Every structure is written in C-alpha cells, then in structure tokens.
C-alpha positions as CSV (number, residue, x, y, z in Angstrom):
1,M,47.3,-112.8,126.4
2,E,47.8,-115.3,129.1
3,G,46.9,-119.0,128.6
4,P,43.6,-120.3,129.8
5,G,44.9,-121.5,133.1
6,D,42.7,-123.7,135.4
7,L,39.2,-123.6,133.9
8,N,37.7,-125.2,137.0
9,A,39.2,-122.7,139.5
10,P,37.3,-119.7,140.8
11,M,38.2,-116.5,139.0
12,G,38.0,-113.2,140.8
13,G,38.4,-110.9,137.8
14,H,39.1,-110.7,134.1
15,P,42.3,-112.3,132.8
16,S,45.0,-109.7,132.3
17,G,45.7,-108.9,128.7
18,L,42.1,-109.5,127.5
19,E,41.6,-106.1,126.0
20,G,43.5,-105.9,122.8
21,G,44.9,-109.4,122.9
22,L,42.1,-111.7,121.8
23,A,42.8,-111.6,118.1
24,A,46.5,-112.5,118.6
25,A,45.5,-115.3,121.0
26,L,42.9,-116.7,118.5
27,E,45.5,-116.8,115.8
28,S,48.1,-118.4,118.0
29,R,45.8,-121.0,119.5
30,S,44.4,-121.9,116.0
31,R,47.9,-122.6,114.8
32,S,48.9,-124.7,117.8
33,A,45.6,-126.6,117.9
34,L,45.9,-127.4,114.2
35,A,49.4,-128.6,114.6
36,C,48.6,-131.0,117.5
37,G,45.3,-132.3,115.9
38,A,42.9,-130.8,118.4
39,L,41.4,-128.6,115.7
40,Q,39.9,-130.6,112.9
41,P,38.8,-128.4,110.0
42,I,36.1,-129.7,107.6
43,E,36.9,-129.1,104.0
44,T,34.1,-127.6,101.9
45,E,33.4,-126.6,98.3
46,Q,31.7,-123.2,98.1
47,V,28.9,-122.5,95.6
48,E,27.0,-119.2,95.1
49,I,23.3,-119.1,94.5
50,R,21.7,-115.7,93.8
51,Q,18.1,-115.0,94.7
52,G,16.2,-111.9,95.8
53,G,19.2,-109.6,95.7
54,V,21.3,-111.9,97.9
55,R,24.4,-113.9,96.9
56,F,23.9,-116.9,99.1
57,L,26.9,-118.9,100.0
58,V,26.2,-122.7,100.0
59,R,29.0,-124.9,101.3
60,V,29.0,-128.6,100.4
61,V,30.3,-130.3,103.5
62,S,30.6,-134.1,103.1
63,S,31.6,-134.5,106.7
64,L,28.2,-133.5,107.9
65,A,26.9,-136.9,106.8
66,R,29.6,-138.6,108.9
67,K,28.8,-136.4,111.9
68,A,25.1,-137.1,111.6
69,R,25.7,-140.8,111.6
70,Q,28.0,-140.5,114.6
71,R,25.3,-138.5,116.4
72,R,22.6,-141.2,115.7
73,Q,25.0,-143.9,116.8
74,G,25.8,-142.1,120.0
75,A,22.2,-141.4,120.8
76,Q,22.1,-144.3,123.2
77,Q,25.5,-143.5,124.7
78,P,25.8,-141.5,127.9
79,C,26.0,-137.8,127.0
80,Q,29.4,-136.2,127.6
81,D,29.7,-132.4,127.8
82,P,32.6,-131.2,125.6
83,F,32.7,-127.9,127.5
84,L,33.1,-129.2,131.1
85,P,35.9,-128.5,130.8
86,P,36.7,-127.6,127.2
87,E,39.8,-129.0,125.7
88,P,42.8,-126.9,126.8
89,E,44.3,-127.1,123.3
90,L,41.2,-125.4,122.0
91,T,40.7,-122.8,124.8
92,V,41.6,-119.3,123.6
93,A,40.8,-117.1,126.7
94,L,38.9,-116.7,129.9
95,L,36.6,-113.8,129.0
96,S,35.0,-113.3,132.4
97,P,34.1,-115.1,135.6
98,T,31.2,-116.7,133.7
99,H,32.5,-117.3,130.2
100,V,35.3,-118.8,128.2
101,A,36.3,-118.5,124.5
102,V,36.9,-121.9,122.8
103,L,37.7,-122.8,119.2
104,N,35.0,-124.8,117.3
105,K,36.7,-128.2,117.0
106,F,35.1,-129.2,113.7
107,N,35.3,-125.8,112.0
108,V,34.1,-125.0,108.5
109,L,35.2,-121.4,108.8
110,D,38.6,-120.4,110.0
111,H,38.7,-118.8,113.5
112,H,35.2,-119.9,114.4
113,L,34.9,-119.1,118.1
114,L,32.5,-120.4,120.7
115,V,31.6,-118.3,123.7
116,V,30.7,-120.9,126.4
117,T,29.4,-120.6,129.9
118,R,32.0,-121.9,132.4
119,A,29.3,-123.6,134.5
120,F,26.5,-125.7,132.8
121,E,23.5,-123.7,131.6
122,H,21.0,-125.2,129.2
123,Q,21.1,-124.0,125.6
124,E,17.3,-123.4,125.9
125,T,17.6,-120.9,128.8
126,L,17.2,-117.3,127.8
127,L,20.4,-115.3,127.2
128,T,21.6,-113.1,130.0
129,R,23.5,-109.8,130.1
130,P,26.7,-111.7,131.0
131,D,26.2,-113.9,127.9
132,L,26.0,-110.8,125.7
133,Q,28.8,-109.0,127.5
134,A,31.2,-111.9,126.8
135,L,30.1,-111.9,123.1
136,F,30.7,-108.2,122.7
137,L,34.1,-108.4,124.3
138,C,35.1,-110.7,121.4
139,M,33.2,-108.7,118.8
140,G,35.0,-105.5,119.9
141,E,38.3,-107.0,118.8
142,L,37.3,-109.0,115.8
143,P,35.3,-107.9,112.7
144,S,32.7,-110.7,113.2
145,L,29.1,-111.9,113.3
146,G,27.7,-113.3,116.5
147,F,25.0,-115.9,116.5
148,Y,23.0,-118.3,118.7
149,N,21.0,-121.4,118.0
150,G,18.3,-121.5,120.6
151,G,17.5,-125.2,120.9
152,E,17.9,-128.3,118.8
153,R,15.2,-127.3,116.4
154,A,17.2,-124.1,115.7
155,G,20.4,-126.1,114.8
156,A,22.0,-126.4,118.3
157,S,24.2,-129.5,118.5
158,Q,25.1,-129.2,122.2
159,P,22.8,-128.7,125.2
160,H,25.5,-126.6,127.1
161,K,24.9,-122.9,126.4
162,H,27.2,-121.4,123.9
163,L,27.1,-118.4,121.6
164,Q,29.2,-118.4,118.4
165,L,31.3,-116.0,116.5
166,V,32.6,-116.1,112.9
167,P,34.9,-113.6,111.3
168,L,33.7,-111.3,108.6
169,P,33.7,-111.2,105.6
170,L,32.1,-114.6,105.1
171,A,33.3,-114.5,101.4
172,A,36.3,-113.1,99.7
173,D,34.2,-110.8,97.4
174,G,30.8,-109.2,97.7
175,P,29.2,-107.9,100.9
176,A,30.8,-109.0,104.2
177,L,27.5,-110.6,105.0
178,P,25.4,-112.0,102.1
179,M,22.1,-110.9,103.6
180,A,23.4,-107.3,104.3
181,P,21.6,-105.6,101.3
182,L,18.2,-106.7,102.7
183,L,19.1,-106.1,106.3
184,A,20.1,-102.5,105.5
185,A,16.4,-101.8,104.8
186,G,15.5,-102.6,108.4
187,P,14.0,-99.9,110.7
188,R,16.4,-97.2,111.9
189,T,14.7,-96.9,115.3
190,G,12.6,-99.2,117.3
191,I,11.9,-102.8,116.2
192,G,10.3,-104.0,113.1
193,T,11.0,-106.1,110.0
194,C,13.1,-106.0,106.8
195,A,10.8,-105.7,103.7
196,G,12.9,-108.1,101.5
197,L,13.0,-111.0,104.0
198,P,10.3,-113.6,103.2
199,F,10.4,-115.4,106.5
200,R,9.2,-114.5,110.0
201,H,11.6,-112.3,112.0
202,A,12.1,-109.2,114.1
203,F,14.9,-106.7,113.6
204,G,16.3,-103.9,115.8
205,R,19.4,-101.6,115.8
206,L,22.0,-101.0,118.5
207,S,23.0,-97.4,119.4
208,R,26.7,-98.2,119.8
209,R,29.2,-100.6,118.5
210,P,31.2,-103.3,120.4
211,V,34.6,-102.4,121.9
212,A,37.1,-104.5,123.7
213,N,36.5,-102.9,127.1
214,V,34.8,-104.6,130.0
215,Q,32.7,-101.7,131.2
216,R,31.6,-100.6,127.8
217,A,30.8,-104.1,126.8
218,A,28.6,-104.4,129.9
219,E,26.8,-101.2,128.9
220,L,26.2,-102.4,125.4
221,A,25.1,-105.8,126.8
222,A,22.4,-104.1,128.9
223,E,21.0,-102.3,125.9
224,A,21.3,-105.4,123.7
225,H,19.6,-107.6,126.3
226,D,16.6,-105.3,126.5
227,L,16.4,-105.3,122.7
228,Y,16.7,-109.1,122.6
229,L,13.8,-109.6,124.9
230,R,11.6,-107.2,122.9
231,L,12.5,-109.0,119.7
232,L,11.6,-112.3,121.2
233,A,8.3,-110.9,122.3
234,A,7.7,-109.5,118.8
235,V,7.8,-113.1,117.4
236,G,5.8,-114.5,120.3
237,I,8.6,-116.1,122.3
238,R,8.7,-115.6,126.1
239,G,10.4,-117.0,129.1
240,L,9.1,-120.1,131.0
241,A,10.0,-121.1,134.5
242,C,11.5,-124.6,134.4
243,A,13.4,-126.3,137.2
244,G,14.7,-123.0,138.6
245,E,15.7,-121.7,135.1
246,T,14.0,-119.4,132.6
247,R,13.6,-121.4,129.4
248,Q,12.5,-120.2,126.0
249,S,8.9,-121.0,125.0
250,A,9.9,-121.8,121.4
251,P,13.1,-122.4,119.4
252,Y,14.7,-119.4,117.6
253,N,17.9,-118.1,116.0
254,L,19.7,-114.9,116.9
255,L,22.1,-112.9,114.8
256,V,24.2,-110.1,116.4
257,A,26.1,-107.7,114.2
258,E,28.0,-104.6,115.2
259,D,24.9,-102.4,115.0
260,W,21.9,-104.6,114.7
261,V,20.1,-107.7,116.1
262,L,17.9,-110.2,114.3
263,V,15.7,-112.9,115.8
264,V,14.1,-115.6,113.7
265,P,11.6,-118.1,115.3
266,R,11.9,-121.7,114.1
267,L,9.2,-124.1,112.9
268,A,11.6,-126.9,111.9
269,E,15.3,-127.7,112.0
270,R,15.4,-129.0,108.4
271,F,14.2,-128.3,104.9
272,G,13.9,-131.9,103.7
273,S,17.2,-133.3,104.9
274,V,19.0,-129.9,104.8
275,S,19.8,-128.7,108.3
276,V,19.6,-124.9,108.8
277,N,21.2,-122.9,111.7
278,A,21.4,-119.2,112.4
279,L,24.0,-118.6,109.7
280,G,21.4,-119.6,107.1
281,F,19.6,-116.3,107.9
282,A,22.8,-114.4,107.3
283,G,22.9,-116.0,103.8
284,S,25.3,-118.9,104.5
285,L,24.0,-122.5,104.1
286,F,25.6,-125.8,104.6
287,V,24.7,-129.1,102.8
288,K,26.2,-132.5,103.1
289,D,26.2,-133.6,99.5
290,R,25.4,-132.7,95.9
291,G,21.8,-134.0,96.3
292,E,21.1,-131.5,99.1
293,L,22.8,-128.7,97.0
294,E,20.5,-129.4,94.1
295,A,17.5,-129.4,96.5
296,V,18.4,-125.9,97.7
297,R,19.1,-124.7,94.2
298,T,15.8,-126.0,92.9
299,A,13.7,-124.6,95.7
300,G,15.7,-121.4,96.1
301,P,17.5,-120.5,99.4
302,M,14.7,-118.1,100.4
303,A,12.2,-120.8,100.2
304,V,14.4,-123.0,102.4
305,L,14.5,-120.2,105.0
306,R,10.8,-119.6,104.8
307,A,10.1,-123.3,105.2
308,V,12.0,-123.6,108.5
309,A,11.0,-120.2,110.0
310,G,7.5,-119.6,108.6
311,P,6.1,-116.8,106.5
312,P,6.2,-113.2,107.7
C-alpha cells in the first residue's frame, strides 16, 4: 500500500493498493511508529470476571489516571485537534476522499485503528454512509470489531468524528468477543433485543459481511446506515438540526460486527469513577487501578453496564 501522502491535498479517488493491502500496511506502520516513539502503548494487566455467561475482560490501566489528570489540567488550554492533520507516523492509509485510517497513539490493544474524517465533523453528528463505508473497507480485511462512542458521555475523548476498530479475538482463549454468547440470541430478522443483556439496547443483523471492495462496502454501508437509524429510533434517539449539522439527541455507543449491529443509549459516562466506552458492552472493561477493579468485581460487570446505560 502507498504511504499516506499529503493529507490536506484534494483526493480524486481511492489510493491504489487499498484493497488487500490494509493489513500489511497496519503491521508495517505499527512497527515503524513504535520504533520512532510515535506509538505509545499502554501496558495493562488483564483480569477475567465471569458473570451471566460472559467471561468479562477487565484490564487494569494505570496510565488512565495520568491521562485523566492531563485532560483536567488541559481543560483551560486551547483545544488542539490531533486529527487535523493526524501524525504522519501514525497514518496507515487514505481510505476514501473523506476518511483516513490512523493508529491509536495511546493503544491498549495492538493494531487499534481509528477511522477519522479528513475534514472536521463533530463526534456528536449522526454517522453517514461514507463513515460506515470507510469502516467496512477496514473490516473487510481485518477480523475485527468496529465501534463508536457517540459523545463525551458515551466515552468519546475527542470531538473530531472518528470510528474505531480493534482486532479479534479480544482474548487469547474463549469467544472472540466476550459478549458473543448473549448476542447470539439476538433476533435473526428485523430489530429487537438480546434476552440476556440487562441494559437498554437495540440489536439488528446485517445480510452480508464486509469485504475489502469499494463498491461492495458502499452497498453494505447503505444497508447498515438504514439499520443504524432504525436502531437509534428504537432506543429513542433521533437527529437534531444544529448549526447546519444533524446532531444526535442523546449519547450512545455503537458496536459493529461482521453480521450484526448493537446500539446502547447512555445515561452516564461512569460507574463511580470507572469510565465505560463502547467496548464495555462487548465485554471488555478498563480500570485505572486496583480500587476500581474491586469496585467492578463487587458490583459485577453487568451492574456496571446497567448503571451507565439504564435497564431494558
């Protein structure tokens, strides 16, 4: 795959070598970014907590406390968009005229990829077909889970619109996705809910799987976008006109797998001091110290998710 080139230049088409080359480019860019210090992985200790038929993965991330302090200290500082432009050393590929693939600079999971709009769009604007097409182009090459944190209360740390992608499996053993056993019980057609999930949500299936082909990704994006809007409506979220944009009426998380989509509305960002993003509803939680780990263990991960999303 070609390098990222000039990210501020107009682009008349898709970069040559996109189809079939993203996985190799991701591996290569990860190695070079790690070597030059642009990529700064966060070390974690993984703990397993079983509840309700799910083997939850809880990662103790001491660096989250440092990042939280830095965010508070920087609250009075002028906001700088890390994606305009993204760091060249972290940029993996130009996916389309509207989106670029970028490594997550402070990654907990290896090969954690961000799918970022090339021009600024707010994280609280509704997703578009081009957003989902760019995501599916990546998912067509990598066994992965796509997700989106719709707003700060849903775990978003940047206001510039970006979807995210993490490789599967999330753990070395067990299901590729911890929540998979419960999600498998979701409706086969139409939209509905998964009986074992004790938090508010809406679930629907896709009729085809992602492939690394521009036209087929566009077709799947059209189907997925329609499903996404219906899932939002099912949990009471709609679009609101705001300064020429269509913003979400409430915060939410989105999970996109190869054959299903899950939307979870949010009541709160945190359970106590434990921040929860979209990956929590896939069965993967992050805590900043042992105290937070014990809080999750005592309450139970399902209670944590119910608290921040609300009851069914």
